[in-house]
GUDREN-786121 format. One record per residue (C-alpha): residue number from 1; chain; x, y, z. Coordinates in steps of 0.25 Angstrom, whole numbers, plus 5000, padded with zeros to 4 digits. Example, Ala and Ser with C-alpha at 12.3 -4.5 7.8 and 13.67 -1.06 7.14 Angstrom:
! GUDREN-786121
<site num="1" chaine="A" u="5049" v="4982" w="5031"/>
<site num="2" chaine="A" u="5055" v="4996" w="5029"/>
! end
This chain:
! GUDREN-786121
<site num="1" chaine="A" u="4501" v="4845" w="4820"/>
<site num="2" chaine="A" u="4492" v="4848" w="4832"/>
<site num="3" chaine="A" u="4491" v="4863" w="4828"/>
<site num="4" chaine="A" u="4487" v="4858" w="4814"/>
<site num="5" chaine="A" u="4476" v="4849" w="4819"/>
<site num="6" chaine="A" u="4471" v="4860" w="4828"/>
<site num="7" chaine="A" u="4471" v="4871" w="4817"/>
<site num="8" chaine="A" u="4463" v="4861" w="4808"/>
<site num="9" chaine="A" u="4453" v="4858" w="4819"/>
<site num="10" chaine="A" u="4457" v="4844" w="4821"/>
<site num="11" chaine="A" u="4458" v="4845" w="4836"/>
<site num="12" chaine="A" u="4456" v="4830" w="4839"/>
<site num="13" chaine="A" u="4468" v="4827" w="4830"/>
<site num="14" chaine="A" u="4476" v="4838" w="4836"/>
<site num="15" chaine="A" u="4473" v="4833" w="4850"/>
<site num="16" chaine="A" u="4477" v="4818" w="4846"/>
<site num="17" chaine="A" u="4490" v="4823" w="4841"/>
<site num="18" chaine="A" u="4493" v="4832" w="4853"/>
<site num="19" chaine="A" u="4492" v="4821" w="4863"/>
<site num="20" chaine="A" u="4501" v="4813" w="4855"/>
<site num="21" chaine="A" u="4512" v="4823" w="4855"/>
<site num="22" chaine="A" u="4523" v="4819" w="4864"/>
<site num="23" chaine="A" u="4527" v="4833" w="4867"/>
<site num="24" chaine="A" u="4518" v="4845" w="4868"/>
<site num="25" chaine="A" u="4522" v="4859" w="4868"/>
<site num="26" chaine="A" u="4515" v="4872" w="4872"/>
<site num="27" chaine="A" u="4511" v="4874" w="4857"/>
<site num="28" chaine="A" u="4504" v="4860" w="4855"/>
<site num="29" chaine="A" u="4497" v="4861" w="4869"/>
<site num="30" chaine="A" u="4492" v="4875" w="4865"/>
<site num="31" chaine="A" u="4487" v="4871" w="4851"/>
<site num="32" chaine="A" u="4480" v="4858" w="4856"/>
<site num="33" chaine="A" u="4473" v="4867" w="4867"/>
<site num="34" chaine="A" u="4469" v="4877" w="4856"/>
<site num="35" chaine="A" u="4463" v="4865" w="4848"/>
<site num="36" chaine="A" u="4454" v="4860" w="4859"/>
<site num="37" chaine="A" u="4449" v="4874" w="4862"/>
<site num="38" chaine="A" u="4447" v="4876" w="4847"/>
<site num="39" chaine="A" u="4439" v="4863" w="4848"/>
<site num="40" chaine="A" u="4430" v="4868" w="4859"/>
<site num="41" chaine="A" u="4436" v="4858" w="4869"/>
<site num="42" chaine="A" u="4439" v="4868" w="4880"/>
<site num="43" chaine="A" u="4439" v="4859" w="4892"/>
<site num="44" chaine="A" u="4449" v="4849" w="4885"/>
<site num="45" chaine="A" u="4457" v="4862" w="4881"/>
<site num="46" chaine="A" u="4457" v="4865" w="4896"/>
<site num="47" chaine="A" u="4462" v="4851" w="4899"/>
<site num="48" chaine="A" u="4473" v="4853" w="4889"/>
<site num="49" chaine="A" u="4476" v="4867" w="4894"/>
<site num="50" chaine="A" u="4478" v="4861" w="4908"/>
<site num="51" chaine="A" u="4488" v="4851" w="4903"/>
<site num="52" chaine="A" u="4497" v="4861" w="4896"/>
<site num="53" chaine="A" u="4511" v="4861" w="4902"/>
<site num="54" chaine="A" u="4512" v="4876" w="4898"/>
<site num="55" chaine="A" u="4500" v="4885" w="4895"/>
<site num="56" chaine="A" u="4505" v="4897" w="4887"/>
<site num="57" chaine="A" u="4497" v="4909" w="4884"/>
<site num="58" chaine="A" u="4491" v="4903" w="4871"/>
<site num="59" chaine="A" u="4485" v="4891" w="4878"/>
<site num="60" chaine="A" u="4479" v="4899" w="4889"/>
<site num="61" chaine="A" u="4473" v="4909" w="4879"/>
<site num="62" chaine="A" u="4468" v="4897" w="4871"/>
<site num="63" chaine="A" u="4461" v="4892" w="4884"/>
<site num="64" chaine="A" u="4455" v="4906" w="4887"/>
<site num="65" chaine="A" u="4449" v="4907" w="4873"/>
<site num="66" chaine="A" u="4444" v="4893" w="4873"/>
<site num="67" chaine="A" u="4437" v="4895" w="4887"/>
<site num="68" chaine="A" u="4431" v="4909" w="4882"/>
<site num="69" chaine="A" u="4425" v="4902" w="4869"/>
<site num="70" chaine="A" u="4419" v="4892" w="4878"/>
<site num="71" chaine="A" u="4413" v="4903" w="4887"/>
<site num="72" chaine="A" u="4421" v="4899" w="4899"/>
<site num="73" chaine="A" u="4427" v="4913" w="4903"/>
<site num="74" chaine="A" u="4430" v="4909" w="4917"/>
<site num="75" chaine="A" u="4440" v="4898" w="4913"/>
<site num="76" chaine="A" u="4446" v="4907" w="4902"/>
<site num="77" chaine="A" u="4448" v="4918" w="4912"/>
<site num="78" chaine="A" u="4454" v="4909" w="4922"/>
<site num="79" chaine="A" u="4465" v="4905" w="4911"/>
<site num="80" chaine="A" u="4467" v="4920" w="4907"/>
<site num="81" chaine="A" u="4469" v="4924" w="4922"/>
<site num="82" chaine="A" u="4479" v="4912" w="4924"/>
<site num="83" chaine="A" u="4487" v="4916" w="4912"/>
<site num="84" chaine="A" u="4501" v="4921" w="4917"/>
<site num="85" chaine="A" u="4503" v="4928" w="4904"/>
<site num="86" chaine="A" u="4492" v="4934" w="4894"/>
<site num="87" chaine="A" u="4493" v="4939" w="4880"/>
<site num="88" chaine="A" u="4484" v="4948" w="4873"/>
<site num="89" chaine="A" u="4477" v="4935" w="4867"/>
<site num="90" chaine="A" u="4474" v="4930" w="4880"/>
<site num="91" chaine="A" u="4468" v="4943" w="4885"/>
<site num="92" chaine="A" u="4460" v="4944" w="4872"/>
<site num="93" chaine="A" u="4455" v="4929" w="4873"/>
<site num="94" chaine="A" u="4449" v="4932" w="4887"/>
<site num="95" chaine="A" u="4443" v="4945" w="4883"/>
<site num="96" chaine="A" u="4437" v="4939" w="4870"/>
<site num="97" chaine="A" u="4431" v="4928" w="4879"/>
<site num="98" chaine="A" u="4424" v="4937" w="4888"/>
<site num="99" chaine="A" u="4419" v="4945" w="4876"/>
<site num="100" chaine="A" u="4414" v="4933" w="4869"/>
<site num="101" chaine="A" u="4406" v="4929" w="4881"/>
<site num="102" chaine="A" u="4400" v="4942" w="4883"/>
<site num="103" chaine="A" u="4409" v="4946" w="4895"/>
<site num="104" chaine="A" u="4413" v="4959" w="4889"/>
<site num="105" chaine="A" u="4415" v="4967" w="4902"/>
<site num="106" chaine="A" u="4424" v="4956" w="4907"/>
<site num="107" chaine="A" u="4431" v="4957" w="4894"/>
<site num="108" chaine="A" u="4433" v="4972" w="4895"/>
<site num="109" chaine="A" u="4439" v="4971" w="4909"/>
<site num="110" chaine="A" u="4449" v="4961" w="4903"/>
<site num="111" chaine="A" u="4452" v="4970" w="4891"/>
<site num="112" chaine="A" u="4455" v="4982" w="4900"/>
<site num="113" chaine="A" u="4466" v="4975" w="4907"/>
<site num="114" chaine="A" u="4472" v="4968" w="4895"/>
<site num="115" chaine="A" u="4486" v="4973" w="4894"/>
<site num="116" chaine="A" u="4487" v="4972" w="4879"/>
<site num="117" chaine="A" u="4475" v="4973" w="4869"/>
<site num="118" chaine="A" u="4476" v="4969" w="4855"/>
<site num="119" chaine="A" u="4466" v="4971" w="4843"/>
<site num="120" chaine="A" u="4459" v="4957" w="4847"/>
<site num="121" chaine="A" u="4456" v="4961" w="4861"/>
<site num="122" chaine="A" u="4451" v="4975" w="4858"/>
<site num="123" chaine="A" u="4442" v="4969" w="4847"/>
<site num="124" chaine="A" u="4437" v="4958" w="4857"/>
<site num="125" chaine="A" u="4433" v="4968" w="4867"/>
<site num="126" chaine="A" u="4426" v="4977" w="4857"/>
<site num="127" chaine="A" u="4418" v="4965" w="4852"/>
<site num="128" chaine="A" u="4414" v="4962" w="4866"/>
<site num="129" chaine="A" u="4407" v="4975" w="4867"/>
<site num="130" chaine="A" u="4401" v="4975" w="4853"/>
<site num="131" chaine="A" u="4395" v="4962" w="4854"/>
<site num="132" chaine="A" u="4388" v="4965" w="4866"/>
<site num="133" chaine="A" u="4383" v="4979" w="4861"/>
<site num="134" chaine="A" u="4391" v="4987" w="4870"/>
<site num="135" chaine="A" u="4395" v="4997" w="4859"/>
<site num="136" chaine="A" u="4399" v="5009" w="4868"/>
<site num="137" chaine="A" u="4410" v="5001" w="4874"/>
<site num="138" chaine="A" u="4413" v="4995" w="4861"/>
<site num="139" chaine="A" u="4415" v="5009" w="4855"/>
<site num="140" chaine="A" u="4424" v="5013" w="4866"/>
<site num="141" chaine="A" u="4433" v="5001" w="4865"/>
<site num="142" chaine="A" u="4433" v="5002" w="4849"/>
<site num="143" chaine="A" u="4438" v="5017" w="4850"/>
<site num="144" chaine="A" u="4449" v="5013" w="4860"/>
<site num="145" chaine="A" u="4454" v="5001" w="4851"/>
<site num="146" chaine="A" u="4468" v="5005" w="4846"/>
<site num="147" chaine="A" u="4465" v="4997" w="4833"/>
<site num="148" chaine="A" u="4451" v="4995" w="4828"/>
<site num="149" chaine="A" u="4452" v="4982" w="4820"/>
<site num="150" chaine="A" u="4442" v="4978" w="4809"/>
<site num="151" chaine="A" u="4436" v="4967" w="4819"/>
<site num="152" chaine="A" u="4434" v="4978" w="4830"/>
<site num="153" chaine="A" u="4427" v="4987" w="4820"/>
<site num="154" chaine="A" u="4419" v="4976" w="4815"/>
<site num="155" chaine="A" u="4414" v="4973" w="4829"/>
<site num="156" chaine="A" u="4411" v="4988" w="4831"/>
<site num="157" chaine="A" u="4403" v="4988" w="4818"/>
<site num="158" chaine="A" u="4394" v="4976" w="4822"/>
<site num="159" chaine="A" u="4393" v="4982" w="4837"/>
<site num="160" chaine="A" u="4389" v="4996" w="4832"/>
<site num="161" chaine="A" u="4379" v="4990" w="4822"/>
<site num="162" chaine="A" u="4373" v="4980" w="4831"/>
<site num="163" chaine="A" u="4370" v="4991" w="4841"/>
<site num="164" chaine="A" u="4363" v="5000" w="4830"/>
<site num="165" chaine="A" u="4375" v="5009" w="4827"/>
<site num="166" chaine="A" u="4374" v="5005" w="4812"/>
<site num="167" chaine="A" u="4380" v="5019" w="4807"/>
<site num="168" chaine="A" u="4391" v="5019" w="4817"/>
<site num="169" chaine="A" u="4394" v="5004" w="4813"/>
<site num="170" chaine="A" u="4395" v="5009" w="4798"/>
<site num="171" chaine="A" u="4404" v="5021" w="4802"/>
<site num="172" chaine="A" u="4414" v="5011" w="4808"/>
<site num="173" chaine="A" u="4413" v="5002" w="4796"/>
<site num="174" chaine="A" u="4416" v="5014" w="4787"/>
<site num="175" chaine="A" u="4427" v="5019" w="4796"/>
<site num="176" chaine="A" u="4435" v="5005" w="4795"/>
<site num="177" chaine="A" u="4446" v="5006" w="4785"/>
<site num="178" chaine="A" u="4447" v="4991" w="4785"/>
<site num="179" chaine="A" u="4435" v="4981" w="4785"/>
<site num="180" chaine="A" u="4434" v="4966" w="4784"/>
<site num="181" chaine="A" u="4422" v="4958" w="4779"/>
<site num="182" chaine="A" u="4418" v="4958" w="4794"/>
<site num="183" chaine="A" u="4417" v="4973" w="4794"/>
<site num="184" chaine="A" u="4408" v="4973" w="4782"/>
<site num="185" chaine="A" u="4400" v="4962" w="4787"/>
<site num="186" chaine="A" u="4398" v="4969" w="4801"/>
<site num="187" chaine="A" u="4392" v="4981" w="4794"/>
<site num="188" chaine="A" u="4383" v="4974" w="4784"/>
<site num="189" chaine="A" u="4378" v="4965" w="4796"/>
<site num="190" chaine="A" u="4375" v="4978" w="4804"/>
<site num="191" chaine="A" u="4367" v="4984" w="4792"/>
<site num="192" chaine="A" u="4359" v="4971" w="4790"/>
<site num="193" chaine="A" u="4356" v="4969" w="4805"/>
<site num="194" chaine="A" u="4352" v="4984" w="4807"/>
<site num="195" chaine="A" u="4343" v="4985" w="4795"/>
<site num="196" chaine="A" u="4352" v="4992" w="4785"/>
<site num="197" chaine="A" u="4350" v="4982" w="4774"/>
<site num="198" chaine="A" u="4354" v="4991" w="4762"/>
<site num="199" chaine="A" u="4366" v="4996" w="4769"/>
<site num="200" chaine="A" u="4370" v="4981" w="4772"/>
<site num="201" chaine="A" u="4369" v="4978" w="4757"/>
<site num="202" chaine="A" u="4376" v="4990" w="4753"/>
<site num="203" chaine="A" u="4388" v="4987" w="4762"/>
<site num="204" chaine="A" u="4388" v="4973" w="4757"/>
<site num="205" chaine="A" u="4389" v="4977" w="4743"/>
<site num="206" chaine="A" u="4400" v="4987" w="4747"/>
<site num="207" chaine="A" u="4408" v="4976" w="4754"/>
<site num="208" chaine="A" u="4409" v="4968" w="4742"/>
<site num="209" chaine="A" u="4413" v="4980" w="4733"/>
<site num="210" chaine="A" u="4425" v="4982" w="4742"/>
<site num="211" chaine="A" u="4429" v="4967" w="4740"/>
<site num="212" chaine="A" u="4425" v="4962" w="4754"/>
<site num="213" chaine="A" u="4420" v="4948" w="4754"/>
<site num="214" chaine="A" u="4407" v="4947" w="4762"/>
<site num="215" chaine="A" u="4408" v="4937" w="4774"/>
<site num="216" chaine="A" u="4397" v="4928" w="4779"/>
<site num="217" chaine="A" u="4390" v="4938" w="4788"/>
<site num="218" chaine="A" u="4389" v="4949" w="4778"/>
<site num="219" chaine="A" u="4383" v="4939" w="4768"/>
<site num="220" chaine="A" u="4373" v="4936" w="4779"/>
<site num="221" chaine="A" u="4370" v="4950" w="4782"/>
<site num="222" chaine="A" u="4367" v="4954" w="4768"/>
<site num="223" chaine="A" u="4359" v="4942" w="4765"/>
<site num="224" chaine="A" u="4350" v="4946" w="4777"/>
<site num="225" chaine="A" u="4349" v="4960" w="4771"/>
<site num="226" chaine="A" u="4344" v="4954" w="4758"/>
<site num="227" chaine="A" u="4334" v="4946" w="4767"/>
<site num="228" chaine="A" u="4329" v="4958" w="4774"/>
<site num="229" chaine="A" u="4328" v="4966" w="4761"/>
<site num="230" chaine="A" u="4322" v="4955" w="4753"/>
<site num="231" chaine="A" u="4332" v="4958" w="4742"/>
<site num="232" chaine="A" u="4331" v="4945" w="4734"/>
<site num="233" chaine="A" u="4341" v="4949" w="4723"/>
<site num="234" chaine="A" u="4352" v="4953" w="4732"/>
<site num="235" chaine="A" u="4349" v="4941" w="4741"/>
<site num="236" chaine="A" u="4351" v="4931" w="4730"/>
<site num="237" chaine="A" u="4364" v="4937" w="4726"/>
<site num="238" chaine="A" u="4369" v="4936" w="4741"/>
<site num="239" chaine="A" u="4364" v="4922" w="4741"/>
<site num="240" chaine="A" u="4371" v="4918" w="4728"/>
<site num="241" chaine="A" u="4384" v="4924" w="4734"/>
<site num="242" chaine="A" u="4382" v="4916" w="4747"/>
<site num="243" chaine="A" u="4381" v="4903" w="4739"/>
<site num="244" chaine="A" u="4394" v="4906" w="4732"/>
<site num="245" chaine="A" u="4400" v="4909" w="4745"/>
<site num="246" chaine="A" u="4394" v="4896" w="4751"/>
<site num="247" chaine="A" u="4387" v="4904" w="4762"/>
<site num="248" chaine="A" u="4374" v="4899" w="4758"/>
<site num="249" chaine="A" u="4377" v="4886" w="4765"/>
<site num="250" chaine="A" u="4376" v="4893" w="4779"/>
<site num="251" chaine="A" u="4362" v="4891" w="4786"/>
<site num="252" chaine="A" u="4362" v="4906" w="4791"/>
<site num="253" chaine="A" u="4364" v="4911" w="4776"/>
<site num="254" chaine="A" u="4353" v="4901" w="4772"/>
<site num="255" chaine="A" u="4343" v="4907" w="4782"/>
<site num="256" chaine="A" u="4346" v="4921" w="4778"/>
<site num="257" chaine="A" u="4344" v="4917" w="4763"/>
<site num="258" chaine="A" u="4331" v="4910" w="4766"/>
<site num="259" chaine="A" u="4326" v="4923" w="4774"/>
<site num="260" chaine="A" u="4330" v="4932" w="4762"/>
<site num="261" chaine="A" u="4323" v="4923" w="4751"/>
<site num="262" chaine="A" u="4311" v="4923" w="4760"/>
<site num="263" chaine="A" u="4310" v="4938" w="4762"/>
<site num="264" chaine="A" u="4312" v="4939" w="4747"/>
<site num="265" chaine="A" u="4300" v="4930" w="4745"/>
<site num="266" chaine="A" u="4309" v="4919" w="4738"/>
<site num="267" chaine="A" u="4304" v="4907" w="4747"/>
<site num="268" chaine="A" u="4309" v="4897" w="4736"/>
<site num="269" chaine="A" u="4323" v="4902" w="4737"/>
<site num="270" chaine="A" u="4323" v="4902" w="4752"/>
<site num="271" chaine="A" u="4318" v="4888" w="4753"/>
<site num="272" chaine="A" u="4329" v="4884" w="4743"/>
<site num="273" chaine="A" u="4340" v="4890" w="4753"/>
<site num="274" chaine="A" u="4333" v="4883" w="4764"/>
<site num="275" chaine="A" u="4332" v="4869" w="4758"/>
<site num="276" chaine="A" u="4347" v="4870" w="4754"/>
<site num="277" chaine="A" u="4351" v="4867" w="4769"/>
<site num="278" chaine="A" u="4350" v="4853" w="4775"/>
<site num="279" chaine="A" u="4353" v="4858" w="4789"/>
<site num="280" chaine="A" u="4344" v="4870" w="4792"/>
<site num="281" chaine="A" u="4345" v="4878" w="4804"/>
<site num="282" chaine="A" u="4333" v="4884" w="4812"/>
<site num="283" chaine="A" u="4335" v="4898" w="4805"/>
<site num="284" chaine="A" u="4334" v="4892" w="4791"/>
<site num="285" chaine="A" u="4321" v="4885" w="4795"/>
<site num="286" chaine="A" u="4315" v="4897" w="4801"/>
<site num="287" chaine="A" u="4319" v="4906" w="4789"/>
<site num="288" chaine="A" u="4311" v="4897" w="4779"/>
<site num="289" chaine="A" u="4299" v="4894" w="4789"/>
<site num="290" chaine="A" u="4297" v="4909" w="4792"/>
<site num="291" chaine="A" u="4299" v="4913" w="4778"/>
<site num="292" chaine="A" u="4289" v="4904" w="4772"/>
<site num="293" chaine="A" u="4279" v="4908" w="4783"/>
<site num="294" chaine="A" u="4281" v="4923" w="4780"/>
<site num="295" chaine="A" u="4278" v="4920" w="4766"/>
<site num="296" chaine="A" u="4265" v="4913" w="4769"/>
<site num="297" chaine="A" u="4270" v="4899" w="4766"/>
<site num="298" chaine="A" u="4265" v="4893" w="4779"/>
<site num="299" chaine="A" u="4264" v="4879" w="4775"/>
<site num="300" chaine="A" u="4278" v="4879" w="4769"/>
<site num="301" chaine="A" u="4283" v="4885" w="4782"/>
<site num="302" chaine="A" u="4277" v="4875" w="4790"/>
<site num="303" chaine="A" u="4282" v="4864" w="4781"/>
<site num="304" chaine="A" u="4296" v="4869" w="4783"/>
<site num="305" chaine="A" u="4294" v="4869" w="4798"/>
<site num="306" chaine="A" u="4290" v="4854" w="4797"/>
<site num="307" chaine="A" u="4303" v="4852" w="4790"/>
<site num="308" chaine="A" u="4310" v="4859" w="4801"/>
<site num="309" chaine="A" u="4304" v="4851" w="4812"/>
<site num="310" chaine="A" u="4309" v="4839" w="4805"/>
<site num="311" chaine="A" u="4323" v="4844" w="4804"/>
<site num="312" chaine="A" u="4334" v="4845" w="4815"/>
<site num="313" chaine="A" u="4331" v="4860" w="4817"/>
<site num="314" chaine="A" u="4322" v="4865" w="4828"/>
<site num="315" chaine="A" u="4312" v="4876" w="4826"/>
<site num="316" chaine="A" u="4314" v="4889" w="4835"/>
<site num="317" chaine="A" u="4305" v="4900" w="4838"/>
<site num="318" chaine="A" u="4307" v="4907" w="4824"/>
<site num="319" chaine="A" u="4303" v="4894" w="4818"/>
<site num="320" chaine="A" u="4289" v="4894" w="4825"/>
<site num="321" chaine="A" u="4287" v="4909" w="4821"/>
<site num="322" chaine="A" u="4288" v="4905" w="4807"/>
<site num="323" chaine="A" u="4279" v="4892" w="4809"/>
<site num="324" chaine="A" u="4269" v="4901" w="4816"/>
<site num="325" chaine="A" u="4269" v="4910" w="4804"/>
<site num="326" chaine="A" u="4267" v="4898" w="4795"/>
<site num="327" chaine="A" u="4255" v="4893" w="4803"/>
<site num="328" chaine="A" u="4248" v="4907" w="4802"/>
<site num="329" chaine="A" u="4249" v="4906" w="4787"/>
<site num="330" chaine="A" u="4244" v="4892" w="4786"/>
<site num="331" chaine="A" u="4233" v="4894" w="4796"/>
<site num="332" chaine="A" u="4238" v="4884" w="4806"/>
<site num="333" chaine="A" u="4237" v="4895" w="4817"/>
<site num="334" chaine="A" u="4233" v="4885" w="4828"/>
<site num="335" chaine="A" u="4246" v="4877" w="4826"/>
<site num="336" chaine="A" u="4254" v="4889" w="4826"/>
<site num="337" chaine="A" u="4248" v="4894" w="4839"/>
<site num="338" chaine="A" u="4251" v="4880" w="4845"/>
<site num="339" chaine="A" u="4266" v="4882" w="4841"/>
<site num="340" chaine="A" u="4266" v="4896" w="4846"/>
<site num="341" chaine="A" u="4261" v="4892" w="4860"/>
<site num="342" chaine="A" u="4272" v="4881" w="4860"/>
<site num="343" chaine="A" u="4283" v="4892" w="4856"/>
<site num="344" chaine="A" u="4277" v="4902" w="4866"/>
<site num="345" chaine="A" u="4278" v="4892" w="4878"/>
<site num="346" chaine="A" u="4292" v="4887" w="4874"/>
<site num="347" chaine="A" u="4286" v="4873" w="4871"/>
<site num="348" chaine="A" u="4292" v="4871" w="4857"/>
<site num="349" chaine="A" u="4302" v="4859" w="4858"/>
<site num="350" chaine="A" u="4305" v="4848" w="4849"/>
<site num="351" chaine="A" u="4292" v="4840" w="4852"/>
<site num="352" chaine="A" u="4283" v="4852" w="4850"/>
<site num="353" chaine="A" u="4290" v="4856" w="4837"/>
<site num="354" chaine="A" u="4288" v="4842" w="4831"/>
<site num="355" chaine="A" u="4274" v="4842" w="4836"/>
<site num="356" chaine="A" u="4271" v="4855" w="4829"/>
<site num="357" chaine="A" u="4278" v="4851" w="4816"/>
<site num="358" chaine="A" u="4268" v="4839" w="4817"/>
<site num="359" chaine="A" u="4255" v="4847" w="4818"/>
<site num="360" chaine="A" u="4245" v="4845" w="4807"/>
<site num="361" chaine="A" u="4247" v="4857" w="4799"/>
! end
């Protein structure tokens, strides 16, 4: 029952049942420990860990993973060093922790003395290099890998592409016999980010012809391409499919849709997407304010800014750039300069934002 509650995310219920158990074995202790870690209650997990009559390799590894996720590497390493017996999962958990916290060189030292490496440990070390742009070391490690998994290849595609090696990324993509949706998404993302918009659209179409269902990142990439190219017809098709997949409920998708419709000159459609969301983030507000300003609709942009100031979302630097642009279109240059000075001297706080929104336009 404790395991069932933990697996269902009902940690409080699991904890209540656990303490009512007259006898607890190593499994129940370990499951409860994992539940607390899963719930982000690391200090309470450590208290439970200290109470455990028997700490097996699973419990110790769980604590290592929990500390690493919380950025507490010293405490994770302390448990790792104290382990009387380590398995490949323990080693990989510690290496992954160093990688995720940008301690790649320390991770490599541990990786080199690891007695037994598996696919996950190789891939974790590889991703450490690709994520921090150390592609020469990543390539050497990739070549040495006994098994080049799909996940490892995907990491290399992203790493090569982000470092500007788009052709080499495509060569690796074409070399792969097995691809998952992440492989296609990675290559499409690289094309989109590096200005190969037509190639991104072509690969997206090929992906679907081969029966691979697009994942969320690939939809975002191709939608961004439509925004960049201002291809309204294809953008509308993508929008319709996003609605069917219910991805249109995501605020990031909404921001990209707003940008696309604005670049295509369809401000009405952009505003419809914007108005559909009750809880808007700063990116959505910025997209619509900047878009209206760029199309010379300064008064409308300033009106939306007033609405933003009345909401729970705080303006940022990008917001003020859009507002300044709107000021120039409406001839309210003096007020714009006042705001610019506030931004330049870092004096824009909640009070000054409210004061600015209350100016006599």
